[in-house]
N, C-alpha and C positions, 0 to 999 in steps of 0.2 A: 052713772059712776058709783062704784061701791065705796061708800064712805069709810067702812072698816079698813079697806085696803089703803085708802088715801091717808087716813090717820096713822095706820101702821107704817107706811113709807115715811111720812113726815117725822114721826116720833123717832124712828130708828136713825134717820138721816141727821136730825138735829142732835140727838144723843151722841152719835159718832163725831159730829163736827165739834162738839164741846168736850170730846175726849172722855166721855163717861161710859162706864160699863153698865149693864143692866142692874147689877148688884148695887152700884153707887146711886143710880137713878131711883132704885127701890128705896134706899135709905133716905134720899132727899124728898121723895114724894109721899112716903108712907104706904106705898103699894108693895105687893110682894114681887119678887123677881119672877116667879112663875106666872103671875098675872101679866107682867110686862112682856114676857116671852110670848105669851098667847096674843097679846095686843099687837106686838110687832109682826106676828105671823098673820094678822088679820082675822084671828079667831075669836076676838073679844069685841063686844059692842060697848064702848065706853060711855058713861053718863057724862053730863055736862060738869058734874062735880069732879069726876076723874080727869076730864080735860083741863079743868082749872088747876087741879093739883099738879098735873104733869107740866102745864105751862109755867106755873110758879117755880117748880123744881128746875126746869130747863131755862128759866129766866127769859121767856119769850111770851108773846101775846098768844092767847088761846086761838086767835084767828090763824096764826102760823101753823097750827096743827091740823086745820081743816081746809087750807088753801091748796088748790091744784098746782 
């Protein structure tokens, strides 16, 4: 299983479920919109720190970002 694609799918799905744009998630997480775009396309390899920042911004567990 490609973890980059799994994280990409989960981040995009959770972001949409919460009604957030990439721009708003960027503001909440401290990451750039360009980085989030690449992440959601599966082109980025997020670090554990990045996963933590995203989970905090999305108000979910970091486990939710890596679960199939």
